[in-house]
C-alpha positions as CSV (number, residue, x, y, z in Angstrom):
1,M,163.6,70.7,30.4
2,K,160.3,69.1,31.0
3,S,158.4,69.8,34.3
4,K,156.6,67.0,36.1
5,I,154.2,66.7,39.0
6,S,155.5,64.9,42.0
7,F,153.4,63.4,44.8
8,F,156.3,62.5,47.1
9,N,159.2,64.4,48.4
10,R,162.1,62.3,49.6
11,G,163.7,65.1,51.6
12,I,160.7,65.7,53.8
13,S,160.1,62.0,54.1
14,R,163.7,61.5,55.3
15,N,163.3,64.3,57.8
16,L,160.1,62.7,59.2
17,L,161.8,59.3,59.4
18,R,164.8,60.7,61.2
19,R,162.7,62.5,63.8
20,F,160.1,59.8,64.5
21,W,161.9,56.5,63.9
22,P,161.4,55.4,67.5
23,L,157.7,55.1,66.9
24,W,158.0,52.5,64.1
25,A,160.9,50.8,65.9
26,A,158.8,50.4,69.0
27,W,155.9,48.9,66.9
28,L,158.3,46.4,65.3
29,V,159.8,45.4,68.6
30,F,156.3,45.0,70.1
31,L,155.3,42.8,67.2
32,L,158.4,40.6,67.4
33,L,158.0,40.1,71.1
34,L,154.3,39.3,70.9
35,V,154.3,37.1,67.8
36,P,157.4,35.0,67.1
37,G,158.6,35.6,70.7
38,S,155.5,34.4,72.5
39,L,154.9,31.6,70.0
40,S,158.2,29.9,71.0
41,G,156.7,28.7,74.3
42,T,153.7,27.2,72.5
43,A,156.0,25.6,69.9
44,D,158.1,24.0,72.7
45,M,154.9,22.5,74.3
46,I,153.9,21.0,70.9
47,R,157.3,19.4,70.5
48,R,157.0,17.8,74.0
49,G,153.7,16.2,73.0
50,F,151.1,18.6,74.5
51,E,147.9,19.0,72.4
52,Q,148.3,22.7,71.4
53,S,147.9,24.5,68.1
54,L,150.3,27.1,67.0
55,N,147.9,28.2,64.2
56,I,145.1,28.9,66.6
57,E,147.5,30.7,69.0
58,L,148.7,33.0,66.2
59,I,145.2,33.8,65.2
60,R,144.3,34.7,68.8
61,I,147.3,37.0,69.0
62,S,146.4,38.5,65.6
63,L,142.9,39.4,66.7
64,S,144.3,41.2,69.8
65,L,146.8,43.1,67.6
66,V,143.9,44.5,65.6
67,F,143.1,46.7,68.5
68,F,146.7,47.6,69.3
69,A,146.9,49.0,65.8
70,A,144.5,51.8,66.8
71,P,146.8,53.7,69.2
72,V,149.8,53.1,67.0
73,S,148.0,54.5,64.0
74,V,146.8,57.6,66.0
75,A,150.4,58.2,67.2
76,A,151.7,57.9,63.6
77,A,149.1,60.4,62.2
78,M,149.9,62.8,65.0
79,A,153.6,62.6,64.2
80,M,153.3,62.9,60.5
81,F,151.0,65.9,60.5
82,H,152.2,67.6,63.7
83,Y,153.2,70.7,61.8
84,L,149.5,71.5,61.1
85,Y,148.9,72.3,64.8
86,Q,151.4,75.0,65.4
87,S,151.2,78.3,63.6
88,R,154.9,78.8,63.1
89,S,155.7,75.2,61.8
90,C,152.5,75.3,59.7
91,G,153.5,78.5,58.0
92,M,157.1,77.3,57.4
93,M,156.1,73.9,55.9
94,N,153.5,75.5,53.6
95,A,156.0,78.1,52.5
96,L,158.0,75.4,50.8
97,P,157.8,75.3,47.0
98,L,155.7,72.1,47.1
99,R,152.1,71.4,46.1
100,R,149.7,70.6,48.9
101,E,149.1,67.2,47.3
102,T,152.8,66.5,47.6
103,M,152.9,67.5,51.3
104,F,149.9,65.4,52.2
105,S,151.0,62.3,50.2
106,T,154.5,62.5,51.6
107,A,153.4,62.7,55.2
108,Y,150.6,60.1,54.7
109,W,152.8,57.4,53.1
110,T,155.8,58.1,55.4
111,G,153.6,57.3,58.4
112,L,151.7,54.3,56.9
113,V,154.4,52.3,55.0
114,P,156.8,51.7,58.0
115,L,153.9,50.3,60.0
116,L,153.1,47.9,57.2
117,L,156.7,47.0,56.7
118,A,157.0,46.1,60.4
119,E,154.0,43.8,60.1
120,I,155.3,42.2,56.9
121,F,158.8,41.6,58.5
122,T,157.1,40.0,61.5
123,A,155.0,37.7,59.3
124,L,158.0,36.7,57.2
125,L,160.1,36.0,60.3
126,T,157.3,34.0,61.9
127,A,156.9,31.9,58.8
128,L,160.6,31.2,58.5
129,L,160.8,30.1,62.2
130,Y,157.8,27.9,62.4
131,C,156.5,26.9,59.0
132,P,159.5,24.6,58.0
133,G,158.9,22.3,60.9
134,G,155.2,21.9,60.1
135,L,154.2,23.7,63.3
136,L,152.6,26.6,61.4
137,R,150.8,26.8,58.1
138,L,151.8,29.6,55.7
139,T,148.2,30.5,55.3
140,T,148.0,31.3,59.1
141,A,151.0,33.7,58.8
142,L,149.2,35.4,55.8
143,D,146.0,35.7,57.9
144,F,148.1,37.4,60.6
145,L,149.5,39.8,58.0
146,A,146.1,40.5,56.5
147,L,144.4,41.2,59.9
148,T,147.0,43.6,61.1
149,A,147.5,45.3,57.8
150,L,143.7,45.9,57.3
151,A,143.4,47.2,60.9
152,T,146.4,49.5,60.3
153,V,145.0,50.9,57.1
154,A,141.5,51.4,58.6
155,F,142.7,53.1,61.8
156,Y,145.4,55.2,60.2
157,G,142.9,56.5,57.6
158,L,140.5,57.4,60.3
159,A,143.2,59.1,62.4
160,V,144.4,61.1,59.4
161,F,140.8,62.1,58.7
162,C,140.4,63.3,62.3
163,G,143.6,65.3,62.0
164,M,142.2,67.2,59.0
165,L,139.1,68.2,61.1
166,T,141.0,69.9,63.9
167,G,143.8,72.3,64.4
168,N,144.6,71.1,67.9
169,L,147.0,68.1,68.3
170,L,145.4,67.0,71.6
171,V,141.9,67.0,70.1
172,L,143.0,64.4,67.4
173,P,143.0,61.3,69.6
174,V,139.9,62.5,71.4
175,L,138.1,62.9,68.1
176,F,139.4,59.4,67.0
177,V,137.8,57.8,70.0
178,L,134.6,59.7,69.6
179,L,134.2,58.7,65.9
180,G,135.2,55.2,66.8
181,L,132.5,54.8,69.5
182,S,130.0,57.7,69.3
183,A,127.4,56.0,67.1
184,A,127.2,53.0,69.4
185,V,127.2,55.2,72.6
186,A,124.5,57.6,71.2
187,E,122.2,54.8,70.1
188,G,122.7,52.8,73.3
189,C,121.9,55.9,75.5
190,A,118.9,56.7,73.4
191,R,117.4,53.2,73.6
192,C,118.0,53.2,77.4
193,L,116.2,56.5,77.8
194,L,113.3,55.3,75.7
195,E,112.9,52.3,78.0
196,A,112.0,54.6,80.8
197,F,108.7,55.7,79.3
198,V,108.0,53.7,76.1
199,Y,105.8,50.8,77.0
200,G,107.4,47.5,75.9
201,M,110.7,49.0,74.7
202,R,113.4,46.4,74.7
203,R,116.9,47.0,73.6
204,P,118.0,44.9,70.6
205,S,121.4,44.8,69.1
206,L,122.4,48.3,67.9
207,S,121.3,49.2,64.4
208,F,124.0,51.7,63.8
209,G,126.9,49.9,65.5
210,F,128.7,49.5,62.2
211,L,129.4,53.2,62.3
212,A,131.4,52.7,65.4
213,P,134.4,50.6,64.2
214,L,136.0,50.2,67.7
215,Y,132.7,48.9,69.1
216,Q,131.7,46.7,66.2
217,L,135.1,45.0,65.9
218,A,135.2,44.3,69.6
219,R,131.7,42.8,69.4
220,I,132.1,40.7,66.2
221,L,135.7,40.0,65.5
222,N,136.5,36.5,66.8
223,Y,137.4,33.0,65.7
224,D,135.9,29.6,65.7
225,V,137.4,26.1,65.8
226,P,135.3,23.8,63.7
227,E,137.7,20.9,64.1
228,E,141.1,20.3,65.6
229,D,144.0,22.5,64.4
230,S,141.6,24.5,62.1
231,Y,140.0,27.8,62.6
232,R,137.5,30.2,61.0
233,I,137.9,33.9,61.5
234,I,134.6,35.6,62.2
235,G,134.3,39.2,61.0
236,Y,137.0,39.1,58.3
237,G,134.7,40.8,55.9
238,L,133.9,43.5,58.4
239,L,137.5,44.3,58.9
240,A,138.1,44.4,55.2
241,A,135.2,46.8,54.8
242,Y,136.8,49.1,57.5
243,G,140.1,48.9,55.6
244,A,138.4,50.0,52.4
245,A,136.7,52.8,54.4
246,G,140.1,53.8,55.7
247,L,141.3,54.3,52.2
248,V,138.2,56.3,51.3
249,L,138.7,58.5,54.3
250,S,142.4,59.0,53.3
251,F,141.2,60.4,49.9
252,V,138.6,62.6,51.7
253,S,141.4,63.8,53.9
254,L,143.5,64.8,50.9
255,L,140.5,66.9,49.6
256,L,140.2,68.6,53.0
257,Y,143.9,69.2,53.2
258,R,143.8,70.9,49.8
259,R,141.3,73.5,51.0
260,R,142.4,73.7,54.6
261,R,142.9,77.1,56.1
262,M,146.5,76.9,57.5
263,E,145.8,79.7,59.9
264,A,143.4,77.4,61.6
265,A,146.3,75.9,63.6
266,T,145.4,75.6,67.3
267,D,141.7,75.8,66.5
268,T,139.5,73.0,67.9
269,V,137.6,72.8,64.6
270,A,139.7,73.6,61.5
271,I,137.0,73.7,58.9
272,P,134.6,76.6,59.4
273,V,131.6,75.0,57.8
274,L,131.8,72.2,60.3
275,K,131.6,74.4,63.4
276,P,127.8,74.5,63.5
277,A,127.7,70.7,63.1
278,F,130.2,70.3,65.9
279,K,128.1,72.4,68.2
280,Y,124.9,70.5,67.5
281,C,126.6,67.1,67.8
282,M,128.1,68.2,71.1
283,S,124.8,69.5,72.3
284,L,122.8,66.4,71.4
285,G,125.5,64.0,72.5
286,T,125.8,65.6,75.9
287,A,122.0,65.6,76.2
288,L,121.9,61.8,75.7
289,V,124.9,61.0,77.8
290,L,123.9,63.2,80.7
291,A,120.3,61.9,80.9
292,Y,121.6,58.3,80.7
293,V,124.1,58.8,83.5
294,M,121.6,60.5,85.7
295,L,119.0,57.8,85.2
296,Q,121.5,55.0,85.5
297,Y,123.3,56.1,88.7
298,F,121.4,58.9,90.5
299,I,117.7,58.8,89.7
300,T,115.3,55.9,90.1
301,L,112.1,56.1,88.0
302,P,109.0,53.9,88.0
303,V,109.2,51.3,85.3
304,N,107.7,52.4,82.0
305,G,105.8,55.3,83.7
306,R,104.3,57.8,81.2
307,A,105.4,60.7,83.4
308,N,109.0,59.6,83.1
309,A,109.1,61.2,79.7
310,W,109.0,64.7,81.2
311,I,111.9,63.8,83.5
312,V,113.9,62.5,80.6
313,L,113.1,65.6,78.6
314,G,114.2,67.9,81.4
315,L,117.5,66.1,81.8
316,M,118.2,66.1,78.1
317,L,117.4,69.9,77.8
318,V,119.9,70.5,80.6
319,G,122.5,68.4,78.8
320,A,121.8,70.2,75.5
321,F,122.5,73.5,77.2
322,L,125.7,72.3,78.7
323,G,126.9,70.7,75.5
324,Y,126.1,73.6,73.2
325,F,127.9,76.2,75.3
326,A,130.8,73.9,76.0
327,A,131.3,73.6,72.2
328,E,131.1,77.4,71.9
329,M,133.8,77.7,74.5
330,L,136.0,75.3,72.7
331,I,135.5,77.0,69.4
332,Q,135.8,80.6,70.7
333,K,138.6,79.8,73.2
334,T,136.8,81.9,75.9
335,L,134.3,81.4,78.6
336,R,132.4,84.5,77.5
337,V,130.0,82.9,75.2
338,F,126.6,83.3,76.8
339,H,125.8,86.6,75.0
340,R,125.3,84.8,71.7
341,G,124.2,81.4,70.3
342,W,120.8,81.2,71.9
343,R,119.1,80.6,68.6
344,G,121.3,77.6,67.9
345,L,120.6,76.3,71.4
346,A,116.8,76.7,70.7
347,A,117.2,74.6,67.6
348,A,119.0,71.8,69.5
349,C,116.4,71.9,72.3
350,A,113.6,71.6,69.6
351,V,115.3,68.5,68.2
352,V,115.4,67.0,71.8
353,A,111.8,67.8,72.4
354,V,110.6,66.3,69.2
355,F,112.6,63.2,69.9
356,V,111.1,62.7,73.3
357,L,107.5,63.7,72.6
358,A,107.2,61.7,69.4
359,F,107.8,58.5,71.5
360,R,105.9,59.8,74.5
361,F,102.7,60.1,72.4
362,D,103.6,57.0,70.3
363,L,103.5,58.8,67.0
364,F,105.3,55.9,65.4
365,G,102.9,53.3,66.7
366,Y,105.7,51.4,68.5
367,E,103.7,50.6,71.7
368,R,100.5,49.5,69.8
369,R,102.2,47.3,67.2
370,V,101.4,43.6,67.3
371,P,102.6,41.4,64.4
372,A,100.2,39.6,62.2
373,A,100.1,35.8,62.9
374,E,100.9,34.9,59.3
375,N,104.2,36.9,59.5
376,V,105.5,35.2,62.6
377,E,107.8,32.2,62.1
378,Q,108.7,31.8,65.8
379,V,108.1,33.6,69.0
380,I,110.3,33.2,72.1
381,V,108.6,33.9,75.5
382,E,111.0,34.5,78.3
383,C,110.2,35.0,82.0
384,M,112.2,34.5,85.2
385,G,115.1,32.8,83.4
386,K,112.9,30.3,81.5
387,E,111.9,30.5,77.9
388,A,109.4,28.9,75.5
389,R,110.3,28.7,71.8
390,L,107.0,28.5,70.0
391,T,106.6,27.6,66.3
392,E,103.2,25.8,66.2
393,K,100.4,28.0,64.9
394,E,98.1,27.6,67.9
395,N,100.9,28.5,70.3
396,I,101.9,31.5,68.2
397,A,98.3,32.6,68.3
398,A,98.2,32.2,72.0
399,A,101.3,34.3,72.4
400,L,99.8,37.1,70.2
401,D,96.6,37.0,72.3
402,F,98.8,37.4,75.5
403,H,100.5,40.4,73.8
404,R,97.2,42.0,73.1
405,D,96.0,41.4,76.7
406,V,99.1,43.0,78.1
407,L,98.6,46.1,75.9
408,A,94.9,46.3,77.0
409,A,96.1,46.4,80.6
410,R,98.5,49.3,80.0
411,G,96.4,51.8,82.0
412,R,95.8,49.6,85.0
413,D,97.1,50.9,88.4
414,R,100.0,48.8,89.7
415,S,101.7,48.2,93.0
416,Y,105.3,46.9,92.9
417,D,105.3,45.7,96.5
418,D,104.2,42.1,95.9
419,G,106.7,41.0,93.3
420,S,107.0,41.5,89.6
421,Y,107.6,39.4,86.5
422,S,109.6,40.6,83.5
423,V,108.2,39.0,80.3
424,Q,110.1,39.3,77.1
425,L,108.7,38.5,73.6
426,S,110.9,38.0,70.6
427,Y,109.2,37.5,67.2
428,S,111.0,36.1,64.2
429,L,109.3,37.7,61.2
430,G,111.2,36.1,58.4
431,G,114.9,36.5,57.4
432,E,116.8,38.4,60.0
433,K,113.8,40.6,60.9
434,V,113.0,40.5,64.6
435,M,110.5,42.3,66.8
436,L,111.3,42.6,70.5
437,R,109.1,43.7,73.4
438,S,109.5,43.6,77.2
439,Y,106.8,44.0,79.9
440,L,106.8,44.1,83.6
441,L,103.8,42.4,85.2
442,T,102.9,42.5,88.9
443,R,100.9,40.0,91.0
444,T,98.8,42.7,92.5
445,A,97.3,44.0,89.2
446,D,98.3,41.4,86.6
447,D,97.6,38.0,88.2
448,A,95.6,36.9,85.2
449,L,98.4,37.9,82.8
450,V,101.0,36.2,84.9
451,R,98.9,33.0,84.8
452,E,98.6,33.4,81.0
453,A,102.4,33.8,80.7
454,E,102.8,30.7,82.8
455,A,100.5,28.7,80.5
456,L,102.6,29.7,77.5
457,L,105.8,28.6,79.2
458,N,104.1,25.2,80.0
459,C,102.7,24.3,76.7
460,H,103.8,20.9,75.3
461,E,106.1,22.4,72.7
462,A,107.8,24.6,75.3
463,I,108.4,21.7,77.7
464,L,109.9,19.4,75.1
465,A,112.2,22.2,73.9
466,R,113.5,22.7,77.4
467,V,113.9,19.1,78.2
468,V,114.9,17.5,74.9
469,K,118.1,19.3,74.0
470,E,120.0,19.5,70.6
471,L,122.8,17.4,72.0
472,P,121.8,13.8,72.5
473,V,121.8,12.6,76.1
474,E,124.4,9.8,75.7
475,E,127.0,8.8,78.3
476,Q,129.9,10.3,76.4
477,F,128.2,13.7,76.2
478,I,127.4,13.9,79.9
479,D,129.8,16.2,81.8
480,S,128.1,16.0,85.2
481,A,124.7,15.3,86.8
482,E,123.2,15.9,90.2
483,V,119.9,15.9,92.1
484,E,119.5,18.8,94.5
485,Y,117.1,18.0,97.3
486,G,115.7,19.8,100.3
487,Q,115.7,18.7,103.9
488,W,115.8,19.9,107.5
489,Y,119.2,20.1,109.1
490,P,120.5,21.4,112.4
491,R,122.3,24.7,112.4
492,M,125.8,24.6,113.8
493,D,125.5,28.0,115.6
494,T,122.1,27.5,117.4
495,G,121.3,23.8,117.1
496,E,117.9,24.7,115.7
497,E,116.7,23.0,112.5
498,D,116.6,24.9,109.3
499,F,115.5,24.0,105.8
500,G,118.3,23.8,103.2
501,F,119.5,21.9,100.1
502,S,122.0,19.1,99.6
503,T,123.3,17.6,96.4
504,L,123.4,13.9,95.3
505,E,126.0,13.4,92.5
506,L,125.1,10.9,89.8
507,T,127.4,8.9,87.6
508,R,127.1,9.3,83.8
509,A,125.3,6.0,83.5
510,E,122.9,6.9,86.3
511,A,122.2,10.3,84.7
512,M,121.5,8.7,81.3
513,S,119.2,6.1,82.9
514,L,117.3,8.8,84.9
515,Y,116.8,10.9,81.8
516,R,115.8,8.0,79.5
517,E,113.6,6.1,81.9
518,G,112.2,9.0,84.0
519,V,112.6,12.6,82.7
520,L,111.9,12.0,79.0
521,P,108.7,10.0,79.4
522,D,107.4,12.5,82.0
523,A,108.2,15.4,79.6
524,E,106.3,13.7,76.8
525,A,103.3,13.6,79.2
526,D,103.8,17.3,80.3
527,A,104.5,16.0,83.8
528,I,107.9,17.5,84.4
529,G,109.9,20.6,83.3
530,R,107.0,23.0,84.0
531,V,107.6,26.6,85.1
532,H,105.8,27.9,88.2
533,L,105.8,31.7,88.3
534,V,103.5,31.7,91.3
535,T,104.1,29.7,94.4
536,D,101.0,29.1,96.5
537,K,99.4,26.3,98.5
538,A,98.6,24.2,95.4
539,Y,102.3,24.5,94.4
540,A,103.5,23.4,97.8
541,G,101.3,20.4,97.8
542,S,102.2,19.2,94.3
543,T,105.9,20.0,93.9
544,Y,108.9,18.4,95.5
545,P,112.1,20.3,96.6
546,L,113.9,18.2,94.0
547,T,115.8,19.6,91.0
548,I,117.5,17.4,88.5
549,R,120.4,19.0,86.6
550,I,122.3,17.3,83.7
551,D,125.2,19.2,82.1
552,L,126.2,18.1,78.6
553,R,129.1,19.0,76.4
554,E,130.4,18.0,73.1
555,P,133.7,16.1,72.8
556,D,136.5,18.5,73.6
557,R,137.6,20.7,70.7
558,Q,140.5,23.0,71.2
559,G,139.2,26.5,71.8
560,Y,135.5,25.7,71.4
561,T,133.5,23.5,73.8
562,P,129.7,24.2,73.8
563,Y,127.8,23.4,76.9
564,Y,124.2,22.5,77.4
565,F,122.2,21.8,80.5
566,I,118.8,20.4,81.5
567,I,117.2,21.6,84.7
568,V,113.8,20.3,85.8
569,D,111.8,20.2,89.0
570,V,110.0,17.1,90.1
571,E,106.3,17.2,90.7
572,K,103.7,14.7,92.0
573,D,102.6,13.6,88.5
574,S,106.2,13.0,87.4
575,V,105.6,9.3,88.1
576,N,108.4,7.9,86.0
577,T,111.0,10.2,87.5
578,L,109.7,9.5,91.1
579,R,109.8,5.7,90.4
580,W,113.4,5.9,89.3
581,L,114.5,8.0,92.3
582,R,112.8,5.5,94.7
583,E,114.5,2.5,93.0
584,H,118.0,4.0,92.7
585,T,118.4,6.4,95.6
586,Q,117.6,6.7,99.3
587,L,116.1,10.1,99.1
588,E,113.1,10.9,101.2
589,L,110.6,12.1,98.7
590,K,108.3,14.7,100.2
591,T,106.5,17.7,98.8
592,W,107.1,21.2,100.1
593,E,103.9,20.8,102.0
594,D,104.9,17.5,103.5
595,W,108.1,19.1,104.7
596,G,106.1,21.9,106.3
597,V,108.0,24.6,104.5
598,S,106.4,27.8,103.5
599,T,106.5,28.7,99.8
600,D,106.0,32.5,100.3
601,F,109.1,33.4,98.3
602,D,110.2,34.1,94.8
603,Y,110.7,30.6,93.6
604,Y,110.4,29.3,90.0
605,G,110.9,25.9,88.5
């Protein structure tokens, strides 16, 4: 009789199915209620003539199910490998005359396949109910199946991998969340801490966010509606990559299971070689999170102060201490851990110190870096809610000169009592390479720099970019338009006069006429749309308390309606706009100075 190697045991599989069938039944019922059940209301609205799309509704539900697959996958992994976390059941199961590969494969596929079958059944039932009537395309049902199946494979693989790393059942879901988010949390905390003392540090999108699947999918996975009743799924490739990673982690889990010490049941860390890594990760992670929480909610620091580095270092060292010995307590299962491990703590503290001091003394040249003009394709200057997109060579050169002037003023004493201006610079350096910087300027010490930033925001290219929008100003695109104007009015409580603002609504035709005959010619002459960072006597005598706002939108497209808006303040040399307002409205056109209103406040145009 020939012997053969088996990778699946039907008896163990039946036992697992008999014990944990409510888990898969609950997942199936949930899918049926959420997909074909909830679609019935939308289908009824379509039959009655409402402009709805069953395809887009199903995709919206599918994207939400991607995240519901995470807890279900964790629960399935906990159920299938529950025997590994109790010494008695672990010894009994591994005493069976079965290879470890057989045990792992049986538990793995018994947990995964019913989840996938529930999703396949739901997709088939949805297609049978709604595809024959033309309400739903078969490709949409297949997209639903692909999205949920890929998410299930990805999260189940990660959950099983987490189960192989620990011998404690309750640690498994905690470890799943940590691996799903820790890369994004750690990088985000580190960038926030660096902002406290690194001059010009500005947080871009996370570089290592892809290592945190829960974060990355929540940020990227979405859908677009390019035209009616059609859709485009954003992040499909990312989800497929995570699905492939789930399969890879499943194979790695098999390798870990083959060498797993079964007596490690109930241990926080089941693999001895990973215990030092656990302690260092716990120490460094706690250092970052504790320092971030303290600075975010309990400690207020001067902006970009060099001395802030020492406060950050102190907080991180405290966090490293707490995290390291907390990990020791979890591993040793006792509170008596302070008699050992100090060398490991010293190593963790050394890493923290190197991290902080390297940026404190700018060993990487981050603070001093200014891009070369020939490498800059575009620079965006942002301040006080206004921006200038500069692509012309002379404007880029001016922005670089401003950047160098800001760096030269780094050591100047500053007082934050008289107002401050946050200026952000964003350089596009070719391809997807972007360099970001952010600086806080004050009127007291940096008046010349504030004026220089104002000049950048008011160059001809910047004014046209703010006033001439991508969407044509035509009557069918105008959603609403108004002129906000200032005037004195009596207060109801005291009867005294106070200065406030009222709104004059414009029709679409009036808004288009005002833009074509007034705003656009003045913008071409740099006479409107300027930004005033500083309000003084000259500002009061030349600017009206008049703001024109035109809201634009593209024709309605189901699920996707982009909005644009044009906001400009009217000034004395806005002759075309003033002429239109005098001819078409009864507004009393006076400057701030004419109205006798002080401009000693933070106002910007």
